[in-house]
N, C-alpha and C positions, 0 to 999 in steps of 0.2 A: 594562424595568428601565426604573424613573421615574429617571430624574439632573437634571429642575426643582424635585423637594422640597428645598428650600434651610434649612428650617427640621429642626435637627439632633435626633434622639431623643435624651435624656441617658439613660447608659448608670449605675445603682446598681453603686453600689460592692459590690457584694456576688455573693462566691463561685458561686449557682447560676446566677443570670440571664447572670455573664458567662462560662459554659460554655456557652450554648445560644447565641446571633444569630446572629438571620437577614442575614445580609449581604447577599443575595438580594432584597429588597425594594425596590432603590428608594432607599429615607429614607438619609441620614446620622446617624453614632454623633459624640458629644463625650463625653467621663466618664473622670475623676482617684477617686485612693480611695490610700490604703492597707490591706493586703490580711495575714494569718498567713501563716505561714511555715513553718503546717501543713499548708496546700493547698498546697503545691509536692509531694510525697515525694519526688524525684531530687533535690530541691534540699538537701532536710532532709538526704538523706545522705553529702553534702558538709558537716559542719560537724564540726568540733572538737570533740571530745565532753571532758566538764569543764570545767573554767575558771572566767574565770568573767566572760569577754567574751561576750554575749549577742547575738545573728539581733535586729539589724533590721527591720521587719514592708516587705513588699515596696507601696514606693510605685510607683506606675503614674500614667499616662496620653494614652489613646485620643482620637485621633480620623479620621473619613473625610469621604474629599469628592474628586468628580468631575470630569475633565477629558477639556473636547470632545478628540478630536483626528480627522484628516480620512479621508473619506468609513468610520469608520467607529464602532464603538458608546462612549458613550464609557467613560476607563479610572478605574478605582476607584480610592483610595489609601489605604492607612490610615497614620498619625502611631505609632509608641510612646514611650513616652517611661517609660524606667525605669527604678528604684534601690531597694538596698539594701546595705545593710552584714553580714556575714557569717567568723562567724571560725572561718576557716585555719588548717591548721598549716602552717610555717615550713620550707619544703625543706633549707634550707641548717643553722639549732638546731635539731629537731624542734619548737619551742615555738610554741602558739599566735601568733593575732597578727588583726587587723580589715581583710579586703580589704573597701575598697568598689570597688562595680560598681553602673558608671552606663550605659543603653546607649540608644541612642536615630535611632530609625531606620525609612525609610520602605518602606513593602511596596506593590509592585501586585498587585493579588485579580481571580485569572482564575476562570475558566464550567470547568477544566477542569484537569485534568496537564500533557496535553501542550501548554498554548498556556502553562502558567508554563514548563513546557521551552526552549519555543522560543523563547520570549521575549529579545529581543539588547537585554542596559542600553551603558547608556551608558558609557564608559569612566570621563567622570569620576564618575561616580554607582556602580559596584559595590559600594563597600565601604558606599555608605550604605541600600545599595537592594535589595531584597529579594521575590523573588516567589512569593506565596499561593492555593493555592485558595480558590474562599468557595462557603458551602456556606449552608442555611436555618435550617445546629446550629452556626454556626461556634463553634470552643473558645476562645475567644481566653485564660482563663485555663491552659490547652497552651501558648498560640506566647507565654505570659510566662515559661513554663518557663521553653519551649524559650530563649524571647532570651537569660534569666540563667545558664543553664550552656553557653550559647556564649558566654557573658560572660567567662566563669573562665579563674580565667591559665594557660599550657599547666604551667607548675611553681610553683606556690602562697611568695613569698618575701616578709620585711621592708621594708623598704623599703633602696636603702645605708647601710649602718651601722647602719640600729640594731637588729641581732643583736646582744646582750647575746654579749662574748666566752669571761665564763664554761661559754656554752650550750653555743657551735661547739669551742670543749678540749673539754668533754662528751661531744660527735658527734666529734672527733676518735681521741680516746680508744679511743670504743669501735667504733670499726670502723677503728685502728689491731691493738686485742686480740683484733679480731672475724678477722682475714688473717690472725694468728699465728696463732687458730686450726686454720684447715684444714691438716691436711694429706693431698700424695693423697697415697692409696699407690699406685706402678706394680709389677706381674706383677712380676717378679724370673724374667727367662730362661733363667742360671742355675739354680731351685730344678722351675725346671720338667724341666731334664736329670737335676741330682737322682734324682725319683720315676721315671723312663725306665730311671736307672742299675741303682732297687733291683727293679724290673721283673722 
């Protein structure tokens, strides 16, 4: 791996090229652009259907570099910055709203899965750094989608105070009427005795 090649290779804003990047060539990369959401099928499944809200394109910026380390092969780093506006369904009022996803992470690329799992991250950086396995056909498109999926909120909700009171009341009424309709039928022990007596 030749880490002395300082002229970065420019990645085109092309899904096909981003699906196969040679991360083992020893060159560094830079790239940026905006991609249609249709290239990310798992993210498409998260969108709230209907309504007037439309998702934005996936905006991405990526760069790689090498850092020397004592007595070892230089470490390869990748920086990935992502932004996306995605319509989701608020879990409080059940109405669509726009969630802005923004991810900004550094990755260290390792030769093998074992090396990646064994790497000991600094406590200060463990929330902003992650490990990936490099390859000569590295799928950056898949990494972008994976990172955005991890950026989705655990419970999608409007910002505090932005749910309309009328929508919240509708949800409360639906939940209330639904709970009234649930009737738990418990077996009557005396009915069993009656059957036995009749026999």
